Structures are given as C-alpha cells and as structure tokens.
C-alpha positions in Angstrom: -1.9 -7.3 10.2 0.9 -5.8 8.0 2.9 -5.0 11.1 2.8 -8.5 12.5 3.5 -10.0 9.1 6.5 -7.7 8.8 7.8 -8.8 12.2 7.4 -12.4 11.2 9.6 -11.8 8.2 12.3 -9.8 10.1 11.1 -6.5 8.8 10.8 -4.7 12.1 12.8 -1.7 10.9 9.9 -0.5 8.8 9.2 3.2 9.7 5.7 3.9 10.7 4.5 7.6 10.9 3.4 9.0 14.2 4.8 10.2 17.5 4.1 7.3 19.8 2.3 4.0 19.9 -1.2 5.4 20.4 -0.9 7.8 17.4 0.5 5.0 15.3 -2.3 2.6 16.2 -5.0 5.1 15.4 -3.3 6.3 12.2 -2.7 2.7 10.9 -6.2 1.6 11.7 -7.8 4.6 10.0 -5.5 4.5 7.0 -6.3 0.8 6.5 -10.0 1.5 6.7 -9.7 4.2 4.2 -7.5 2.4 1.6 -9.7 -0.7 1.8 -12.7 1.5 1.3 -14.2 0.4 4.6 -14.4 4.2 5.0 -15.3 5.3 1.5 -14.8 8.8 0.1 -17.0 11.5 1.6 -17.4 9.6 4.9 -17.5 12.1 7.8 -15.1 11.4 10.7 -16.0 13.0 14.0 -13.5 13.2 16.8 -16.0 12.3 19.4 -16.9 9.0 17.7 -13.2 8.2 17.0 -12.2 8.8 20.7 -15.0 6.4 21.7 -14.0 3.8 19.1 -10.3 3.8 20.0 -10.6 4.6 23.6 -8.2 7.5 23.5 -8.2 11.2 24.1 -8.7 13.7 21.3 -5.0 14.5 21.1 -3.8 11.3 19.3 -7.0 11.4 17.2 -6.0 14.9 16.1 -2.4 13.9 15.3 -3.5 10.8 13.4 -5.9 12.8 11.3 -3.1 15.3 10.6 -1.0 12.5 9.2 -3.8 11.3 7.0 -4.3 14.9 5.9 -0.7 15.1 4.8 -1.2 12.0 2.7 -4.3 13.6 1.1 -6.6 10.9 2.5 -8.8 13.3 4.6 -9.8 16.9 4.5 -9.9 18.7 7.8 -12.2 21.6 8.3 -11.2 23.4 11.5 -13.9 23.7 14.1 -16.2 21.9 11.7 -15.7 18.4 10.4 -13.2 15.9 8.8 -14.1 13.9 5.7 -12.4 11.2 3.7 -11.3 12.6 0.4 -12.3 11.3 -3.0 -9.6 9.7 -5.1 -7.4 12.3 -6.8 -6.4 11.0 -10.2 -3.4 13.4 -10.8 -2.0 12.4 -7.4 -2.4 8.7 -8.4 -0.3 9.2 -11.5 2.4 11.0 -9.5 2.5 8.2 -7.0 2.8 5.7 -9.8 5.6 7.6 -11.4 7.5 7.8 -8.1 6.9 4.1 -7.4 8.1 3.0 -10.8 11.2 5.1 -10.7 12.2 3.8 -7.3 11.2 0.2 -7.6 12.8 -0.2 -11.0 16.2 0.8 -9.5 15.6 -1.4 -6.4 14.9 -4.5 -8.6 17.9 -3.6 -10.9 20.2 -3.5 -7.9 18.9 -6.6 -6.3 19.4 -8.5 -9.5 22.9 -7.1 -9.9 24.0 -7.6 -6.4 22.0 -10.7 -5.4 20.3 -11.2 -2.1 19.1 -14.7 -1.1 17.4 -13.5 2.0 15.2 -11.2 0.1 14.2 -13.9 -2.3 13.4 -16.3 0.5 11.2 -13.6 2.2 9.5 -12.6 -1.0 8.7 -16.3 -1.8 7.2 -16.7 1.6 4.9 -13.7 1.0 3.9 -15.2 -2.3 2.9 -18.4 -0.6 0.8 -16.5 1.9 -0.9 -14.7 -0.9 -1.6 -17.9 -2.7 -3.2 -19.2 0.5 -5.8 -16.4 0.6 -6.1 -15.8 -3.2 -9.3 -17.8 -3.7 -11.1 -16.3 -0.7 -13.0 -13.0 -1.4 -13.3 -12.3 2.3 -9.5 -12.1 2.5 -9.0 -9.5 -0.1 -7.8 -6.9 2.4 -5.2 -9.4 3.7 -4.1 -10.1 0.1 -3.7 -6.3 -0.4 -1.6 -6.0 2.7 0.6 -8.9 1.6 1.0 -7.2 -1.7 2.4 -4.1 -0.1 4.6 -6.2 2.2 6.1 -7.9 -0.9 7.2 -4.5 -2.2 8.4 -3.4 1.2 10.6 -6.6 1.3 12.3 -5.5 -1.9 13.2 -2.1 -0.5 14.3 -3.7 2.8 16.7 -5.9 0.9 18.7 -2.8 0.0 18.3 -1.2 3.4 16.0 1.4 1.9 12.8 1.0 4.0 12.7 4.8 4.3 12.2 5.1 0.6 9.4 2.5 0.8 7.8 4.7 3.5 8.1 7.7 1.2 6.3 5.7 -1.6 3.6 4.5 0.9 2.9 8.1 2.1 2.3 9.2 -1.5 0.3 6.2 -2.5 -3.0 6.4 -0.6 -5.0 7.4 -3.7 -3.3 4.7 -5.7 -3.9 2.1 -3.1 -7.7 2.8 -3.1 -7.7 2.4 -6.9 -5.9 -0.9 -6.5 -8.6 -1.9 -4.0 -11.3 -1.2 -6.6 -9.4 -3.1 -9.2 -8.6 -6.2 -7.1 -12.1 -7.9 -7.4 -11.8 -7.9 -11.2 -11.7 -11.4 -12.6 -8.1 -12.5 -13.0 -6.5 -9.6 -11.2 -5.4 -11.5 -8.2 -3.8 -14.2 -10.4 -2.1 -11.5 -12.4 -0.6 -10.0 -9.3 0.7 -13.4 -8.2 2.2 -14.0 -11.7 3.9 -10.6 -11.5 5.4 -11.3 -8.1 6.7 -14.6 -9.3 8.3 -13.0 -12.4 10.0 -10.4 -10.3 11.5 -12.9 -7.9 12.6 -15.2 -10.8 14.3 -12.3 -12.6 16.1 -11.1 -9.5 17.1 -14.7 -8.6 18.5 -15.2 -12.1 20.7 -12.1 -11.8 19.2 -10.5 -14.9 18.7 -6.8 -14.2 17.0 -6.1 -17.5 14.4 -8.8 -16.9 13.9 -7.6 -13.3 13.3 -4.1 -14.6 10.8 -5.4 -17.2 9.0 -7.5 -14.6 8.5 -4.7 -12.1 7.4 -2.3 -14.8 4.9 -4.7 -16.2 3.6 -5.5 -12.7 3.2 -1.8 -11.6 1.5 -0.8 -14.9 -1.6 -3.0 -14.6 -3.8 -1.0 -12.2 -2.8 2.5 -13.4 -3.8 1.5 -16.9 -7.3 0.9 -15.6 -7.8 4.2 -13.9 -10.2 5.7 -16.4 -12.3 2.5 -16.6 -12.5 2.4 -12.8 -13.5 6.1 -12.7 -16.4 5.5 -15.1 -17.4 2.4 -13.1 -17.2 4.1 -9.7 -17.7 7.8 -10.2 -18.8 8.3 -6.6 -15.2 7.5 -5.4 -13.4 10.0 -7.6 -12.8 13.7 -7.3 
C-alpha cells in the first residue's frame, strides 16, 4: 500500500531494505503485520509456515527476518525459533529523539527554501487521510499515509535516505503509535498537526514550522507510560 501510494505521488526513489524483490516483498509484508499488531509481541514465526504463506524458499525468509532483527522487531534463536519482540521503551525514546532532530531541520529548511511540489504532495496525502479518517477498518491505511506524509517532507530535500534511517529505528515507536491511534480524537489531532505543518512551511515561517513538527511528534511519546499500563502484554 505505502509503496503504491509513494509511486502515485512521485516518490519512487524511496529506499527499501533488502537484496532483491522477493526479500523486499516478504520484509515489507512482515514488517507491516508487526507494526500494525497483526503479529503482536511474542508471536512465534516459523520459517516453514512463512515459506508456505509467501510461496518462496527459506533463503528470502531468512534474509527478511534478519532485516527485522536488525530493527529489533524480531528475536531469532538459531536452530530454534523466531518471535516478535515486545515493545522496547528506551528504543522508542531514542527513535523519537532521532525523528525530532531530523524532522525539525527538514521542516526548517523547507520553510526557508520553499517547495511548492512538497506542499502539493503533502496536501494530497492529507486529503487521502481525511477520506479514511472516520473508518476504523482503515486505520492501517491511515497509519501508512501518516508515514508517507513524513517521507514526503524528507523527499522534498532529497533526503529519503535519512527518512529510511528514521524508519529503520522506529519500529517500536510505530507499534506504540498503532496502540494510540484508536484513542478518541487521536486521528483528528494527527490531521490537525499535518495541516499546521503544511501551513507553516507554506507561509515561509521556519519558527512556526519547527513548532508545528515538534508539537505533532510529541503527542504519542507523551502517552507511552499510559499505554504501557493499558497494554502491559505488549511491552518489554
């Protein structure tokens, strides 16, 4: 879904991990299932079942699992089993720190330099989010569009590699965001945040752009402890 959306918005230069199409396909599918909690923490992943599901040999399965291991989303026990990890709160805070540091500078530069193409693409993504915002069954699509919005900002500076770096470090944070999304008003807050970011960038006001992105990125991380108390089974 995210890949096709990226293509439709001219973002085909997004780097996706993996050494070949099959590995990418398996990796992206498993990653999506993990961060949307379709595969919740402690779920065992057997290579035999995965090869049957994806119709591939064990080699791309093994490579995909290694990529997920590097992100901290699975734990691989050689000759034994692979399981989905629980959410690591310290890694979540590190990912948030990295994301704020990079996206603050991205928004500052976009506001300073101006980029109408980015604003047009970002506005298109917001409209797509609005179209699914009221449908609980489309929450995974909304989450993908949310990530695509931020990718678009990086792409506006030709820095999709930095977005990929953030993405690779944000698996735990993305799962927390998925837990937070169903909260009443959260989706509307995200939309309001995206609109504020676009407006600030479009007005050429770097200080407002910095404030908008900081406010937007702080909402979920501020709820970490509440979510850990509500969903203890998901956390390390």
